[in-house]
PQR file of N, CA, C, O and H, with PARSE charges and radii, in Angstrom:
ATOM      1  N   MET A   1      77.709 122.330 220.538 -0.4000 1.5000
ATOM      2  CA  MET A   1      79.623 121.488 220.684 -0.0000 2.0000
ATOM      3  C   MET A   1      79.801 120.451 220.843  0.5500 1.7000
ATOM      4  O   MET A   1      79.119 119.861 221.681 -0.5500 1.4000
ATOM      5  N   ILE A   2      80.615 119.898 220.243 -0.4000 1.5000
ATOM      6  CA  ILE A   2      81.804 119.129 221.320 -0.0000 2.0000
ATOM      7  C   ILE A   2      82.199 118.854 221.706  0.5500 1.7000
ATOM      8  O   ILE A   2      81.186 118.293 222.124 -0.5500 1.4000
ATOM      9  H   ILE A   2      81.169 120.377 219.562  0.4000 1.0000
ATOM     10  N   ARG A   3      83.235 118.332 222.495 -0.4000 1.5000
ATOM     11  CA  ARG A   3      83.548 118.327 223.667 -0.0000 2.0000
ATOM     12  C   ARG A   3      84.762 117.392 223.007  0.5500 1.7000
ATOM     13  O   ARG A   3      84.529 116.281 222.533 -0.5500 1.4000
ATOM     14  H   ARG A   3      84.058 118.788 222.155  0.4000 1.0000
ATOM     15  N   VAL A   4      86.141 118.016 223.044 -0.4000 1.5000
ATOM     16  CA  VAL A   4      87.472 117.672 223.141 -0.0000 2.0000
ATOM     17  C   VAL A   4      88.880 117.455 224.055  0.5500 1.7000
ATOM     18  O   VAL A   4      89.498 118.287 224.719 -0.5500 1.4000
ATOM     19  H   VAL A   4      86.331 118.919 223.430  0.4000 1.0000
ATOM     20  N   LYS A   5      89.114 116.192 223.859 -0.4000 1.5000
ATOM     21  CA  LYS A   5      90.214 116.084 224.844 -0.0000 2.0000
ATOM     22  C   LYS A   5      90.840 115.254 223.574  0.5500 1.7000
ATOM     23  O   LYS A   5      90.479 114.413 222.751 -0.5500 1.4000
ATOM     24  H   LYS A   5      88.612 115.517 223.320  0.4000 1.0000
ATOM     25  N   VAL A   6      92.660 116.447 224.129 -0.4000 1.5000
ATOM     26  CA  VAL A   6      93.554 115.728 223.536 -0.0000 2.0000
ATOM     27  C   VAL A   6      94.612 114.624 224.695  0.5500 1.7000
ATOM     28  O   VAL A   6      95.473 114.863 225.542 -0.5500 1.4000
ATOM     29  H   VAL A   6      92.953 117.130 224.798  0.4000 1.0000
ATOM     30  N   LEU A   7      94.232 113.892 224.377 -0.4000 1.5000
ATOM     31  CA  LEU A   7      94.820 113.283 226.024 -0.0000 2.0000
ATOM     32  C   LEU A   7      96.681 112.796 225.502  0.5500 1.7000
ATOM     33  O   LEU A   7      97.254 112.303 224.530 -0.5500 1.4000
ATOM     34  H   LEU A   7      93.532 113.698 223.689  0.4000 1.0000
ATOM     35  N   GLY A   8      97.172 113.570 227.495 -0.4000 1.5000
ATOM     36  CA  GLY A   8      99.029 113.448 226.823 -0.0000 2.0000
ATOM     37  C   GLY A   8      99.671 115.084 226.465  0.5500 1.7000
ATOM     38  O   GLY A   8     100.723 115.516 226.935 -0.5500 1.4000
ATOM     39  H   GLY A   8      96.707 113.971 228.284  0.4000 1.0000
ATOM     40  N   ARG A   9      99.154 115.508 225.936 -0.4000 1.5000
ATOM     41  CA  ARG A   9      99.166 117.328 225.304 -0.0000 2.0000
ATOM     42  C   ARG A   9      98.358 118.267 226.288  0.5500 1.7000
ATOM     43  O   ARG A   9      98.356 119.493 226.182 -0.5500 1.4000
ATOM     44  H   ARG A   9      98.299 115.157 225.554  0.4000 1.0000
ATOM     45  N   GLY A  10      97.693 117.582 227.227 -0.4000 1.5000
ATOM     46  CA  GLY A  10      96.791 118.847 228.389 -0.0000 2.0000
ATOM     47  C   GLY A  10      95.970 119.783 227.470  0.5500 1.7000
ATOM     48  O   GLY A  10      95.782 120.802 228.134 -0.5500 1.4000
ATOM     49  H   GLY A  10      97.695 116.586 227.313  0.4000 1.0000
ATOM     50  N   ILE A  11      95.460 119.901 226.396 -0.4000 1.5000
ATOM     51  CA  ILE A  11      94.803 120.582 225.236 -0.0000 2.0000
ATOM     52  C   ILE A  11      93.228 119.309 225.831  0.5500 1.7000
ATOM     53  O   ILE A  11      93.166 118.083 225.918 -0.5500 1.4000
ATOM     54  H   ILE A  11      95.612 119.073 225.856  0.4000 1.0000
ATOM     55  N   GLU A  12      92.182 120.462 226.120 -0.4000 1.5000
ATOM     56  CA  GLU A  12      90.725 120.529 226.521 -0.0000 2.0000
ATOM     57  C   GLU A  12      89.816 121.537 225.297  0.5500 1.7000
ATOM     58  O   GLU A  12      90.341 122.566 224.871 -0.5500 1.4000
ATOM     59  H   GLU A  12      92.232 121.459 226.050  0.4000 1.0000
ATOM     60  N   LYS A  13      88.346 121.072 224.793 -0.4000 1.5000
ATOM     61  CA  LYS A  13      88.723 122.870 224.412 -0.0000 2.0000
ATOM     62  C   LYS A  13      87.119 122.140 223.846  0.5500 1.7000
ATOM     63  O   LYS A  13      87.087 120.977 223.443 -0.5500 1.4000
ATOM     64  H   LYS A  13      87.919 120.236 225.139  0.4000 1.0000
ATOM     65  N   GLU A  14      85.954 122.956 223.893 -0.4000 1.5000
ATOM     66  CA  GLU A  14      84.460 122.829 222.686 -0.0000 2.0000
ATOM     67  C   GLU A  14      84.742 123.785 221.584  0.5500 1.7000
ATOM     68  O   GLU A  14      85.012 124.963 221.351 -0.5500 1.4000
ATOM     69  H   GLU A  14      85.979 123.901 224.220  0.4000 1.0000
ATOM     70  N   ILE A  15      84.490 122.420 220.934 -0.4000 1.5000
ATOM     71  CA  ILE A  15      84.010 123.322 219.467 -0.0000 2.0000
ATOM     72  C   ILE A  15      82.880 123.111 218.909  0.5500 1.7000
ATOM     73  O   ILE A  15      82.268 122.047 218.811 -0.5500 1.4000
ATOM     74  H   ILE A  15      84.270 121.463 221.123  0.4000 1.0000
ATOM     75  N   GLU A  16      82.419 124.848 218.288 -0.4000 1.5000
ATOM     76  CA  GLU A  16      81.123 124.180 217.530 -0.0000 2.0000
ATOM     77  C   GLU A  16      81.172 123.096 216.629  0.5500 1.7000
ATOM     78  O   GLU A  16      82.205 122.672 216.111 -0.5500 1.4000
ATOM     79  H   GLU A  16      82.916 125.712 218.368  0.4000 1.0000
ATOM     80  N   TRP A  17      79.804 122.568 216.417 -0.4000 1.5000
ATOM     81  CA  TRP A  17      78.989 121.339 215.927 -0.0000 2.0000
ATOM     82  C   TRP A  17      78.343 121.875 214.321  0.5500 1.7000
ATOM     83  O   TRP A  17      77.455 122.702 214.111 -0.5500 1.4000
ATOM     84  H   TRP A  17      78.965 122.912 216.837  0.4000 1.0000
ATOM     85  N   LYS A  18      79.053 121.167 213.450 -0.4000 1.5000
ATOM     86  CA  LYS A  18      78.030 121.831 212.332 -0.0000 2.0000
ATOM     87  C   LYS A  18      78.209 120.741 211.243  0.5500 1.7000
ATOM     88  O   LYS A  18      79.228 120.223 210.786 -0.5500 1.4000
ATOM     89  H   LYS A  18      79.774 120.496 213.620  0.4000 1.0000
ATOM     90  N   LYS A  19      76.453 120.497 210.885 -0.4000 1.5000
ATOM     91  CA  LYS A  19      76.175 119.493 210.121 -0.0000 2.0000
ATOM     92  C   LYS A  19      75.750 119.097 209.398  0.5500 1.7000
ATOM     93  O   LYS A  19      74.621 119.116 208.907 -0.5500 1.4000
ATOM     94  H   LYS A  19      75.625 120.918 211.256  0.4000 1.0000
ATOM     95  N   GLY A  20      77.160 118.396 209.104 -0.4000 1.5000
ATOM     96  CA  GLY A  20      77.155 116.668 208.686 -0.0000 2.0000
ATOM     97  C   GLY A  20      78.899 116.331 209.020  0.5500 1.7000
ATOM     98  O   GLY A  20      79.600 115.591 208.330 -0.5500 1.4000
ATOM     99  H   GLY A  20      78.077 118.381 209.502  0.4000 1.0000
ATOM    100  N   MET A  21      79.375 117.133 210.335 -0.4000 1.5000
ATOM    101  CA  MET A  21      81.475 117.290 210.518 -0.0000 2.0000
ATOM    102  C   MET A  21      81.487 115.719 210.390  0.5500 1.7000
ATOM    103  O   MET A  21      80.444 115.105 210.615 -0.5500 1.4000
ATOM    104  H   MET A  21      78.806 117.734 210.896  0.4000 1.0000
ATOM    105  N   ALA A  22      82.694 115.021 210.018 -0.4000 1.5000
ATOM    106  CA  ALA A  22      82.915 113.960 210.651 -0.0000 2.0000
ATOM    107  C   ALA A  22      84.227 114.309 211.423  0.5500 1.7000
ATOM    108  O   ALA A  22      84.854 115.365 211.504 -0.5500 1.4000
ATOM    109  H   ALA A  22      83.542 115.520 209.835  0.4000 1.0000
ATOM    110  N   VAL A  23      84.468 112.882 212.045 -0.4000 1.5000
ATOM    111  CA  VAL A  23      86.087 112.937 212.675 -0.0000 2.0000
ATOM    112  C   VAL A  23      87.451 113.037 212.238  0.5500 1.7000
ATOM    113  O   VAL A  23      88.486 112.897 212.889 -0.5500 1.4000
ATOM    114  H   VAL A  23      83.959 112.024 211.979  0.4000 1.0000
ATOM    115  N   ALA A  24      87.307 113.256 211.244 -0.4000 1.5000
ATOM    116  CA  ALA A  24      88.735 113.843 210.442 -0.0000 2.0000
ATOM    117  C   ALA A  24      88.727 115.517 210.410  0.5500 1.7000
ATOM    118  O   ALA A  24      89.803 116.115 210.381 -0.5500 1.4000
ATOM    119  H   ALA A  24      86.466 113.370 210.715  0.4000 1.0000
ATOM    120  N   ASP A  25      87.290 116.334 210.417 -0.4000 1.5000
ATOM    121  CA  ASP A  25      87.184 117.447 210.670 -0.0000 2.0000
ATOM    122  C   ASP A  25      87.380 117.657 212.007  0.5500 1.7000
ATOM    123  O   ASP A  25      88.141 118.617 212.129 -0.5500 1.4000
ATOM    124  H   ASP A  25      86.416 115.849 210.441  0.4000 1.0000
ATOM    125  N   VAL A  26      87.081 117.252 212.971 -0.4000 1.5000
ATOM    126  CA  VAL A  26      87.518 117.402 214.514 -0.0000 2.0000
ATOM    127  C   VAL A  26      89.010 117.331 214.692  0.5500 1.7000
ATOM    128  O   VAL A  26      89.678 118.086 215.399 -0.5500 1.4000
ATOM    129  H   VAL A  26      86.462 116.473 212.872  0.4000 1.0000
ATOM    130  N   LEU A  27      89.548 116.098 213.792 -0.4000 1.5000
ATOM    131  CA  LEU A  27      91.233 116.564 214.369 -0.0000 2.0000
ATOM    132  C   LEU A  27      91.889 117.713 212.986  0.5500 1.7000
ATOM    133  O   LEU A  27      93.005 118.101 212.641 -0.5500 1.4000
ATOM    134  H   LEU A  27      89.006 115.485 213.218  0.4000 1.0000
ATOM    135  N   ARG A  28      90.545 117.916 212.542 -0.4000 1.5000
ATOM    136  CA  ARG A  28      92.225 119.130 211.521 -0.0000 2.0000
ATOM    137  C   ARG A  28      91.735 119.926 212.224  0.5500 1.7000
ATOM    138  O   ARG A  28      92.546 120.849 212.303 -0.5500 1.4000
ATOM    139  H   ARG A  28      89.638 117.601 212.823  0.4000 1.0000
ATOM    140  N   GLU A  29      90.630 120.205 212.969 -0.4000 1.5000
ATOM    141  CA  GLU A  29      90.172 121.923 214.601 -0.0000 2.0000
ATOM    142  C   GLU A  29      91.390 121.623 215.773  0.5500 1.7000
ATOM    143  O   GLU A  29      91.649 122.309 216.762 -0.5500 1.4000
ATOM    144  H   GLU A  29      89.971 119.455 212.905  0.4000 1.0000
ATOM    145  N   VAL A  30      91.873 120.689 215.433 -0.4000 1.5000
ATOM    146  CA  VAL A  30      92.782 120.693 216.784 -0.0000 2.0000
ATOM    147  C   VAL A  30      93.878 120.647 216.111  0.5500 1.7000
ATOM    148  O   VAL A  30      94.738 120.453 216.970 -0.5500 1.4000
ATOM    149  H   VAL A  30      91.662 120.132 214.630  0.4000 1.0000
ATOM    150  N   GLY A  31      94.434 120.710 215.000 -0.4000 1.5000
ATOM    151  CA  GLY A  31      95.518 120.431 214.005 -0.0000 2.0000
ATOM    152  C   GLY A  31      96.166 118.987 214.373  0.5500 1.7000
ATOM    153  O   GLY A  31      97.182 118.892 215.061 -0.5500 1.4000
ATOM    154  H   GLY A  31      93.735 120.868 214.302  0.4000 1.0000
ATOM    155  N   PHE A  32      95.445 117.841 213.823 -0.4000 1.5000
ATOM    156  CA  PHE A  32      96.085 117.229 214.126 -0.0000 2.0000
ATOM    157  C   PHE A  32      95.681 116.482 212.217  0.5500 1.7000
ATOM    158  O   PHE A  32      95.279 117.286 211.376 -0.5500 1.4000
ATOM    159  H   PHE A  32      94.619 117.918 213.264  0.4000 1.0000
ATOM    160  N   ASN A  33      95.869 114.928 211.810 -0.4000 1.5000
ATOM    161  CA  ASN A  33      95.571 114.671 210.665 -0.0000 2.0000
ATOM    162  C   ASN A  33      95.313 113.551 210.960  0.5500 1.7000
ATOM    163  O   ASN A  33      95.630 113.357 212.134 -0.5500 1.4000
ATOM    164  H   ASN A  33      96.196 114.275 212.493  0.4000 1.0000
ATOM    165  N   THR A  34      94.678 112.254 210.257 -0.4000 1.5000
ATOM    166  CA  THR A  34      93.867 110.977 210.293 -0.0000 2.0000
ATOM    167  C   THR A  34      95.293 110.429 210.773  0.5500 1.7000
ATOM    168  O   THR A  34      95.476 109.874 211.856 -0.5500 1.4000
ATOM    169  H   THR A  34      94.420 112.412 209.304  0.4000 1.0000
ATOM    170  N   GLU A  35      96.232 110.657 209.850 -0.4000 1.5000
ATOM    171  CA  GLU A  35      97.967 109.526 210.460 -0.0000 2.0000
ATOM    172  C   GLU A  35      98.353 110.086 211.348  0.5500 1.7000
ATOM    173  O   GLU A  35      99.414 109.463 211.379 -0.5500 1.4000
ATOM    174  H   GLU A  35      96.084 111.109 208.970  0.4000 1.0000
ATOM    175  N   SER A  36      98.457 110.879 212.303 -0.4000 1.5000
ATOM    176  CA  SER A  36      98.990 111.544 213.905 -0.0000 2.0000
ATOM    177  C   SER A  36      97.902 111.849 214.868  0.5500 1.7000
ATOM    178  O   SER A  36      97.748 112.768 215.672 -0.5500 1.4000
ATOM    179  H   SER A  36      97.595 111.386 212.278  0.4000 1.0000
ATOM    180  N   ALA A  37      97.137 110.731 214.531 -0.4000 1.5000
ATOM    181  CA  ALA A  37      96.125 110.626 216.022 -0.0000 2.0000
ATOM    182  C   ALA A  37      95.233 109.540 214.886  0.5500 1.7000
ATOM    183  O   ALA A  37      95.146 109.133 213.728 -0.5500 1.4000
ATOM    184  H   ALA A  37      97.261 109.983 213.878  0.4000 1.0000
ATOM    185  N   ILE A  38      94.689 109.475 216.271 -0.4000 1.5000
ATOM    186  CA  ILE A  38      93.640 107.721 216.434 -0.0000 2.0000
ATOM    187  C   ILE A  38      92.442 108.948 217.758  0.5500 1.7000
ATOM    188  O   ILE A  38      92.578 109.550 218.823 -0.5500 1.4000
ATOM    189  H   ILE A  38      94.760 109.805 217.212  0.4000 1.0000
ATOM    190  N   ALA A  39      91.491 108.713 216.825 -0.4000 1.5000
ATOM    191  CA  ALA A  39      89.997 109.389 217.697 -0.0000 2.0000
ATOM    192  C   ALA A  39      89.175 108.369 218.593  0.5500 1.7000
ATOM    193  O   ALA A  39      89.112 107.147 218.455 -0.5500 1.4000
ATOM    194  H   ALA A  39      91.381 108.224 215.960  0.4000 1.0000
ATOM    195  N   LYS A  40      88.747 108.926 219.258 -0.4000 1.5000
ATOM    196  CA  LYS A  40      87.742 107.934 220.052 -0.0000 2.0000
ATOM    197  C   LYS A  40      86.587 108.767 219.648  0.5500 1.7000
ATOM    198  O   LYS A  40      86.988 109.900 219.381 -0.5500 1.4000
ATOM    199  H   LYS A  40      88.799 109.919 219.370  0.4000 1.0000
ATOM    200  N   LEU A  41      85.073 108.619 219.473 -0.4000 1.5000
ATOM    201  CA  LEU A  41      84.852 109.490 219.438 -0.0000 2.0000
ATOM    202  C   LEU A  41      83.201 108.427 220.321  0.5500 1.7000
ATOM    203  O   LEU A  41      82.493 107.512 219.901 -0.5500 1.4000
ATOM    204  H   LEU A  41      84.748 107.698 219.690  0.4000 1.0000
ATOM    205  N   ASN A  42      83.245 109.480 222.074 -0.4000 1.5000
ATOM    206  CA  ASN A  42      81.797 108.878 223.022 -0.0000 2.0000
ATOM    207  C   ASN A  42      82.809 107.301 223.981  0.5500 1.7000
ATOM    208  O   ASN A  42      82.517 106.362 224.723 -0.5500 1.4000
ATOM    209  H   ASN A  42      83.820 110.224 222.416  0.4000 1.0000
ATOM    210  N   GLY A  43      83.891 107.807 223.405 -0.4000 1.5000
ATOM    211  CA  GLY A  43      84.727 105.969 224.227 -0.0000 2.0000
ATOM    212  C   GLY A  43      84.977 104.670 223.722  0.5500 1.7000
ATOM    213  O   GLY A  43      85.508 103.739 224.327 -0.5500 1.4000
ATOM    214  H   GLY A  43      84.129 108.570 222.802  0.4000 1.0000
ATOM    215  N   LYS A  44      84.163 104.704 221.519 -0.4000 1.5000
ATOM    216  CA  LYS A  44      84.730 104.325 220.530 -0.0000 2.0000
ATOM    217  C   LYS A  44      85.704 104.498 219.973  0.5500 1.7000
ATOM    218  O   LYS A  44      85.853 105.717 219.895 -0.5500 1.4000
ATOM    219  H   LYS A  44      83.731 105.461 221.028  0.4000 1.0000
ATOM    220  N   VAL A  45      87.129 103.598 219.154 -0.4000 1.5000
ATOM    221  CA  VAL A  45      87.518 104.016 217.871 -0.0000 2.0000
ATOM    222  C   VAL A  45      87.074 104.178 217.171  0.5500 1.7000
ATOM    223  O   VAL A  45      86.343 103.271 216.773 -0.5500 1.4000
ATOM    224  H   VAL A  45      87.009 102.608 219.218  0.4000 1.0000
ATOM    225  N   ALA A  46      87.105 105.141 216.594 -0.4000 1.5000
ATOM    226  CA  ALA A  46      86.284 105.720 215.425 -0.0000 2.0000
ATOM    227  C   ALA A  46      87.135 106.287 214.309  0.5500 1.7000
ATOM    228  O   ALA A  46      88.128 107.014 214.334 -0.5500 1.4000
ATOM    229  H   ALA A  46      87.698 105.878 216.917  0.4000 1.0000
ATOM    230  N   LEU A  47      86.364 105.671 213.207 -0.4000 1.5000
ATOM    231  CA  LEU A  47      87.323 105.672 211.388 -0.0000 2.0000
ATOM    232  C   LEU A  47      86.504 107.333 211.267  0.5500 1.7000
ATOM    233  O   LEU A  47      85.447 107.822 211.665 -0.5500 1.4000
ATOM    234  H   LEU A  47      85.557 105.080 213.188  0.4000 1.0000
ATOM    235  N   GLU A  48      87.807 107.836 210.407 -0.4000 1.5000
ATOM    236  CA  GLU A  48      87.774 109.471 210.323 -0.0000 2.0000
ATOM    237  C   GLU A  48      86.213 109.925 209.511  0.5500 1.7000
ATOM    238  O   GLU A  48      85.533 110.856 209.943 -0.5500 1.4000
ATOM    239  H   GLU A  48      88.666 107.439 210.083  0.4000 1.0000
ATOM    240  N   ASP A  49      85.865 109.219 208.467 -0.4000 1.5000
ATOM    241  CA  ASP A  49      84.842 109.127 208.011 -0.0000 2.0000
ATOM    242  C   ASP A  49      83.386 109.550 208.847  0.5500 1.7000
ATOM    243  O   ASP A  49      82.689 110.481 208.446 -0.5500 1.4000
ATOM    244  H   ASP A  49      86.417 108.462 208.116  0.4000 1.0000
ATOM    245  N   GLU A  50      82.915 108.472 210.454 -0.4000 1.5000
ATOM    246  CA  GLU A  50      82.320 108.993 211.053 -0.0000 2.0000
ATOM    247  C   GLU A  50      81.801 110.077 211.215  0.5500 1.7000
ATOM    248  O   GLU A  50      82.490 111.086 211.367 -0.5500 1.4000
ATOM    249  H   GLU A  50      83.481 107.715 210.780  0.4000 1.0000
ATOM    250  N   ARG A  51      80.592 110.099 211.217 -0.4000 1.5000
ATOM    251  CA  ARG A  51      79.994 111.571 211.750 -0.0000 2.0000
ATOM    252  C   ARG A  51      79.768 111.534 213.014  0.5500 1.7000
ATOM    253  O   ARG A  51      79.122 110.683 213.625 -0.5500 1.4000
ATOM    254  H   ARG A  51      80.033 109.279 211.094  0.4000 1.0000
ATOM    255  N   VAL A  52      80.543 112.882 213.612 -0.4000 1.5000
ATOM    256  CA  VAL A  52      79.494 113.600 214.741 -0.0000 2.0000
ATOM    257  C   VAL A  52      78.744 114.165 214.663  0.5500 1.7000
ATOM    258  O   VAL A  52      78.467 114.865 213.689 -0.5500 1.4000
ATOM    259  H   VAL A  52      81.068 113.574 213.116  0.4000 1.0000
ATOM    260  N   GLU A  53      77.673 113.977 216.462 -0.4000 1.5000
ATOM    261  CA  GLU A  53      77.207 114.762 216.665 -0.0000 2.0000
ATOM    262  C   GLU A  53      76.898 116.109 217.680  0.5500 1.7000
ATOM    263  O   GLU A  53      77.250 115.954 218.849 -0.5500 1.4000
ATOM    264  H   GLU A  53      77.898 113.409 217.253  0.4000 1.0000
ATOM    265  N   ASP A  54      76.511 116.910 217.461 -0.4000 1.5000
ATOM    266  CA  ASP A  54      76.528 117.945 218.907 -0.0000 2.0000
ATOM    267  C   ASP A  54      76.000 117.070 220.226  0.5500 1.7000
ATOM    268  O   ASP A  54      75.241 116.122 220.425 -0.5500 1.4000
ATOM    269  H   ASP A  54      76.225 117.037 216.511  0.4000 1.0000
ATOM    270  N   GLY A  55      76.712 117.805 220.874 -0.4000 1.5000
ATOM    271  CA  GLY A  55      77.039 117.336 222.598 -0.0000 2.0000
ATOM    272  C   GLY A  55      78.239 115.484 222.685  0.5500 1.7000
ATOM    273  O   GLY A  55      78.410 114.897 223.754 -0.5500 1.4000
ATOM    274  H   GLY A  55      77.329 118.575 220.712  0.4000 1.0000
ATOM    275  N   ASP A  56      78.716 115.088 221.616 -0.4000 1.5000
ATOM    276  CA  ASP A  56      79.629 114.176 221.363 -0.0000 2.0000
ATOM    277  C   ASP A  56      80.811 114.538 222.131  0.5500 1.7000
ATOM    278  O   ASP A  56      81.052 115.719 222.381 -0.5500 1.4000
ATOM    279  H   ASP A  56      78.577 115.565 220.748  0.4000 1.0000
ATOM    280  N   TYR A  57      81.578 113.567 222.526 -0.4000 1.5000
ATOM    281  CA  TYR A  57      83.058 113.288 223.045 -0.0000 2.0000
ATOM    282  C   TYR A  57      84.307 112.931 222.368  0.5500 1.7000
ATOM    283  O   TYR A  57      84.485 111.790 221.942 -0.5500 1.4000
ATOM    284  H   TYR A  57      81.382 112.607 222.323  0.4000 1.0000
ATOM    285  N   ILE A  58      84.926 113.593 222.286 -0.4000 1.5000
ATOM    286  CA  ILE A  58      86.271 112.795 221.482 -0.0000 2.0000
ATOM    287  C   ILE A  58      87.912 113.011 221.667  0.5500 1.7000
ATOM    288  O   ILE A  58      88.753 113.734 221.134 -0.5500 1.4000
ATOM    289  H   ILE A  58      84.781 114.520 222.633  0.4000 1.0000
ATOM    290  N   GLU A  59      87.913 112.020 222.683 -0.4000 1.5000
ATOM    291  CA  GLU A  59      89.624 111.459 222.694 -0.0000 2.0000
ATOM    292  C   GLU A  59      90.184 110.999 221.731  0.5500 1.7000
ATOM    293  O   GLU A  59      90.108 109.977 221.049 -0.5500 1.4000
ATOM    294  H   GLU A  59      87.230 111.433 223.116  0.4000 1.0000
ATOM    295  N   VAL A  60      91.123 112.453 221.783 -0.4000 1.5000
ATOM    296  CA  VAL A  60      92.159 112.391 220.209 -0.0000 2.0000
ATOM    297  C   VAL A  60      93.591 111.957 221.223  0.5500 1.7000
ATOM    298  O   VAL A  60      93.982 112.609 222.191 -0.5500 1.4000
ATOM    299  H   VAL A  60      91.185 113.283 222.337  0.4000 1.0000
ATOM    300  N   ILE A  61      94.091 110.926 220.790 -0.4000 1.5000
ATOM    301  CA  ILE A  61      95.231 109.701 221.198 -0.0000 2.0000
ATOM    302  C   ILE A  61      96.185 109.864 219.587  0.5500 1.7000
ATOM    303  O   ILE A  61      96.227 109.141 218.592 -0.5500 1.4000
ATOM    304  H   ILE A  61      93.774 110.396 220.004  0.4000 1.0000
ATOM    305  N   PRO A  62      96.979 111.389 220.004 -0.5600 1.5000
ATOM    306  CA  PRO A  62      98.420 111.025 218.971  0.2800 2.0000
ATOM    307  C   PRO A  62      99.467 110.001 218.441  0.5500 1.7000
ATOM    308  O   PRO A  62     100.466 109.929 219.156 -0.5500 1.4000
ATOM    309  N   VAL A  63      99.465 109.745 218.094 -0.4000 1.5000
ATOM    310  CA  VAL A  63     100.610 109.228 217.265 -0.0000 2.0000
ATOM    311  C   VAL A  63     101.279 108.554 217.336  0.5500 1.7000
ATOM    312  O   VAL A  63     101.136 107.850 216.336 -0.5500 1.4000
ATOM    313  H   VAL A  63      98.653 109.803 217.513  0.4000 1.0000
ATOM    314  N   VAL A  64     102.573 107.954 218.292 -0.4000 1.5000
ATOM    315  CA  VAL A  64     103.914 108.201 219.009 -0.0000 2.0000
ATOM    316  C   VAL A  64     105.039 107.325 217.101  0.5500 1.7000
ATOM    317  O   VAL A  64     104.884 106.296 216.442 -0.5500 1.4000
ATOM    318  H   VAL A  64     102.689 108.526 219.104  0.4000 1.0000
ATOM    319  N   SER A  65     105.652 108.078 217.046 -0.4000 1.5000
ATOM    320  CA  SER A  65     106.509 107.461 215.706 -0.0000 2.0000
ATOM    321  C   SER A  65     107.661 107.335 215.413  0.5500 1.7000
ATOM    322  O   SER A  65     108.161 108.249 216.068 -0.5500 1.4000
ATOM    323  H   SER A  65     105.778 108.913 217.581  0.4000 1.0000
ATOM    324  N   GLY A  66     108.657 106.743 214.767 -0.4000 1.5000
ATOM    325  CA  GLY A  66     110.557 106.151 214.970 -0.0000 2.0000
ATOM    326  C   GLY A  66     111.176 105.334 214.910  0.5500 1.7000
ATOM    327  O   GLY A  66     110.824 104.248 214.448 -0.5500 1.4000
ATOM    328  H   GLY A  66     108.251 106.001 214.234  0.4000 1.0000
ATOM    329  N   GLY A  67     112.017 105.530 215.246 -0.4000 1.5000
ATOM    330  CA  GLY A  67     113.413 103.937 214.616 -0.0000 2.0000
ATOM    331  C   GLY A  67     114.090 104.429 215.397  0.5500 1.7000
ATOM    332  O   GLY A  67     113.428 104.642 216.412 -0.5500 1.4000
ATOM    333  H   GLY A  67     112.302 106.412 215.620  0.4000 1.0000
ATOM    334  N   GLY A  68     115.231 104.788 215.510 -0.4000 1.5000
ATOM    335  CA  GLY A  68     116.048 104.576 215.682 -0.0000 2.0000
ATOM    336  C   GLY A  68     116.632 103.455 216.331  0.5500 1.7000
ATOM    337  O   GLY A  68     117.590 102.738 216.044 -0.5500 1.4000
ATOM    338  H   GLY A  68     115.769 104.614 214.685  0.4000 1.0000
ATOM    339  N   GLY A  69     115.630 103.483 217.504 -0.4000 1.5000
ATOM    340  CA  GLY A  69     116.456 102.535 218.610 -0.0000 2.0000
ATOM    341  C   GLY A  69     116.986 101.459 219.375  0.5500 1.7000
ATOM    342  O   GLY A  69     117.061 101.249 220.585 -0.5500 1.4000
ATOM    343  H   GLY A  69     114.851 104.066 217.737  0.4000 1.0000
ATOM    344  N   PHE A  70     117.629 100.299 217.501 -0.4000 1.5000
ATOM    345  CA  PHE A  70     117.908  99.051 217.821 -0.0000 2.0000
ATOM    346  C   PHE A  70     119.164  99.396 217.165  0.5500 1.7000
ATOM    347  O   PHE A  70     119.076  99.990 216.091 -0.5500 1.4000
ATOM    348  H   PHE A  70     117.568 100.470 216.518  0.4000 1.0000
ATOM    349  N   ASN A  71     120.273  99.132 217.614 -0.4000 1.5000
ATOM    350  CA  ASN A  71     120.660  98.602 215.791 -0.0000 2.0000
ATOM    351  C   ASN A  71     121.761  97.667 215.909  0.5500 1.7000
ATOM    352  O   ASN A  71     122.773  97.569 216.603 -0.5500 1.4000
ATOM    353  H   ASN A  71     120.344  98.649 218.486  0.4000 1.0000
ATOM    354  N   TYR A  72     121.438  97.293 215.377 -0.4000 1.5000
ATOM    355  CA  TYR A  72     122.247  95.250 215.012 -0.0000 2.0000
ATOM    356  C   TYR A  72     123.322  95.184 214.818  0.5500 1.7000
ATOM    357  O   TYR A  72     123.342  94.664 213.702 -0.5500 1.4000
ATOM    358  H   TYR A  72     120.616  97.373 214.813  0.4000 1.0000
ATOM    359  N   GLN A  73     124.522  95.372 215.165 -0.4000 1.5000
ATOM    360  CA  GLN A  73     126.096  94.535 213.970 -0.0000 2.0000
ATOM    361  C   GLN A  73     126.483  92.724 214.009  0.5500 1.7000
ATOM    362  O   GLN A  73     127.141  91.882 214.619 -0.5500 1.4000
ATOM    363  H   GLN A  73     124.506  95.795 216.072  0.4000 1.0000
ATOM    364  N   ALA A  74     125.595  92.896 212.954 -0.4000 1.5000
ATOM    365  CA  ALA A  74     126.507  91.326 213.121 -0.0000 2.0000
ATOM    366  C   ALA A  74     128.035  90.718 213.046  0.5500 1.7000
ATOM    367  O   ALA A  74     128.854  90.907 212.147 -0.5500 1.4000
ATOM    368  H   ALA A  74     125.060  93.580 212.458  0.4000 1.0000
ATOM    369  N   SER A  75     128.224  89.749 214.525 -0.4000 1.5000
ATOM    370  CA  SER A  75     129.274  89.770 214.436 -0.0000 2.0000
ATOM    371  C   SER A  75     130.450  89.060 212.725  0.5500 1.7000
ATOM    372  O   SER A  75     130.087  88.245 211.876 -0.5500 1.4000
ATOM    373  H   SER A  75     127.559  89.596 215.255  0.4000 1.0000
ATOM    374  N   SER A  76     131.976  89.892 212.840 -0.4000 1.5000
ATOM    375  CA  SER A  76     132.293  88.800 211.798 -0.0000 2.0000
ATOM    376  C   SER A  76     132.856  88.202 211.942  0.5500 1.7000
ATOM    377  O   SER A  76     133.464  88.002 210.890 -0.5500 1.4000
ATOM    378  H   SER A  76     132.271  90.554 213.530  0.4000 1.0000
ATOM    379  N   SER A  77     133.429  87.175 213.219 -0.4000 1.5000
ATOM    380  CA  SER A  77     134.546  86.445 213.680 -0.0000 2.0000
ATOM    381  C   SER A  77     134.557  85.462 212.812  0.5500 1.7000
ATOM    382  O   SER A  77     135.417  84.584 212.885 -0.5500 1.4000
ATOM    383  H   SER A  77     132.935  87.338 214.073  0.4000 1.0000
TER
END
């Protein structure tokens, strides 16, 4: 089993390990992709194609994005 925790979402679960499984597969299992989250494998940031092993611990960090917070208008004096 692979233990997975999604930070900030209150999700903690175990998923079944399968031979050849990669970080991207684990992200998909918990509803994310490599563009919407960063994964830490056993405490270290992991690339999407990094293989996971039975007993590994993965923390999923959702990426926050957006815009529109700053609206600058030049003065026309």
